[in-house]
N, C-alpha and C positions, 0 to 999 in steps of 0.2 A: 129919415131917409136912409136907404140901404146902400152903403158905399160898395158893397160886394157885387151888386147886381151886374155891373159892367164886366166883371170877371167870371160871371156865371157860366158862359158857354163852355169853357174848358173845365168840365166837371171832373170828378175823381175818376170816373170810368173812362172818360176820354184820355186823361193823362195816363191811366194804367194801360189802356190799349195802345197808346203811342209808345210806352215803355216796352210793351210786349213785342210790338213790331220791330223796334230797334234791337231788342234782345235777340230776336230770331235772325235778324240780318247779321248780327254779330256771331251767332251760333254757326251760321253758314260759313263765315270767314274762318272760324275755329276748325270746322270740319274740313275746310280747304287746306289746313296745315298737315292733315294726314296725307302722306305721300300718295301720289296717284300711280296707278298701274297703267302703262301705255300699251294699248292693243295695236296690232299692225294696221288696223283700219283708220287710224287717226282719231279715234274716240277714246279718251281715257276713262278708266274705271275710277270713280271717286266716291268718297263718303258723303258728298254733298246732297245726293238725292234723298238720303235719310232725313236731312234737315227739311227738305221740301215736304216729305210725308208728315213729319212731326208738326210742321207749321200749320198744315191744313187741319190735322186732327186736333191739335191742342188749341189753336187760335181761332179756328173756324174759317169759312171761305173768304170773308172780307179782309180780316187782318192777316190771314195766311198769304193772300194775294199781295197785300201791301208790303209785307215783310220781304217777300221774294222780289217784288218790283224795286224796293229800296236797295236790296243787295245787288241786283243787276245794274241799277243806276250807278252804284259805287264802282262796280266792275267797269262799266262803260266809261266812267270818268277817269279810269286808268289805275285804280287801286288794285294791287296784285292779290286779289282775294280768292281767285279760283285755285284749285289744287295745282301744285307745281309753281305757285307764285305767278299765275297768269292774270292779265287784266288788260284793259284798254279796248278800244272799239274793234280791233282786229279779231278778237275771239268770237265776235258775232258774225264773222265771215268764214270761220273755220268749219270743217265738215261736221263738228259736234254742235254747231250753233243752234240747231233745232232743239236739242235737249235743253240748252240754256234758256232759250226763249219759252220752252215748255214749263220752266220752274213755276212761274206765277199761275198759269192756268191749271197746272197739276195740283198745286196747293189748294186752289179754289175748288176743284172737283173733289179732292180728298175731304175738304171741309164740308162740302154739301152732303157727301155720302155719310160722313160721320154724324152730321146733324140729324140725319134720318134714321140712324141706327138706334136700337133699343139700348138704354143706358141704365138698366135697373141694378146692375151689380158690377164690381170691378172686372169679373170674368167676361161678362157681356161687352163691357166697354173695351176690353183688350181685343176681343174678337172683332168688334166693330172697327177698331183701329187697323186691324190686319186687312179687313175687306176694303176699308177706305184707302189705305196705303197701296193696296193691290190695284184698285181702280184708278186712283189719282196718280200716285207716285210711280206706278209701273205701266199700266195700260195707256193712260193719257200721255204720260211723259214719253214713252217709247213711240207713240203715234206721231208726236211732234218731232221726235228724233229721226224717225224714218223719213218723214217729209223733208227734213233738213238735209239728210244724206242724199236723197234723190235730187233736191234742188242744188245743193252746194257741192256735193262730191260727184254729181251726175251718175249716181248708181241706178240700176234698174230696181223696180219694187222688190224683186226677189233678192237681189244683192243686199239691199238696205235691210230687209227683214232678217236675212242670215246674219248680217253684222250686228243688229240690235239683239238677236237671240243670245249672243255671247255675254250680254249683261244680265240676262234674266235670272240665272242662278244667284248671282250676287245681290240683285235687287230683291229677290224673294227672301234672302237672309235679312235684308234691310226692313222688309215688311214685318218680319218676325220681331226684329229689334224694336221697331216702332210700336208693335203691339205690347212688348214687354215693358218698354218705357211708359206707355200710356196706362197699362195696368198698374204699374207702380205709382204713377201720379194719382190714379183713381183711388188707390188704397190710402195714400198719404194725404190727399187733398180731396175729400169726398164732395166738396162744394164746387169743384172745378167744372166749368161749363164746356164740355167737350164739343168740338165742332162749332164753338161760339153760340151754343144753344141758349136761348133765353131761359131764365130761371122759371 
């Protein structure tokens, strides 16, 4: 009789994916230690959207989404994990809440795009990461952010768009950083399944 059969459900891959989810939630907290730059519109520039991009590209849509959801859960529980040591349920009422709530869907979209990208060489993988970060971590995240500004800061669509444009140059740099990190991972770990792609 096999005594291990009852323990079988938590396979090595499940354990490793749980570890990756926890690791990326922790990475988000570390990126939050980088001082934020406050813009006059009440939305800070932070390094954390880079973590959103990387989570989608490196973990794939499902685990990327889970990692961001875990991170936001910790923030909602009051852990001061957002840049500037912010945390608690109040941050989800602030003008920038749309961006925060966009973290998980943005990682999901970045992961889906990455999964669809050609991955024949590290250079192609890096390029795919840039496109994925752009569509998920920039376009999707900013769309959620703009919706949040309109709802919570009562801005007009035009005001909200102008506000979010202030972040685009910095976020383009993060897309490039995401591509560089991913390219490095692709060269160092050729078996890595980018976008959570099945082998």
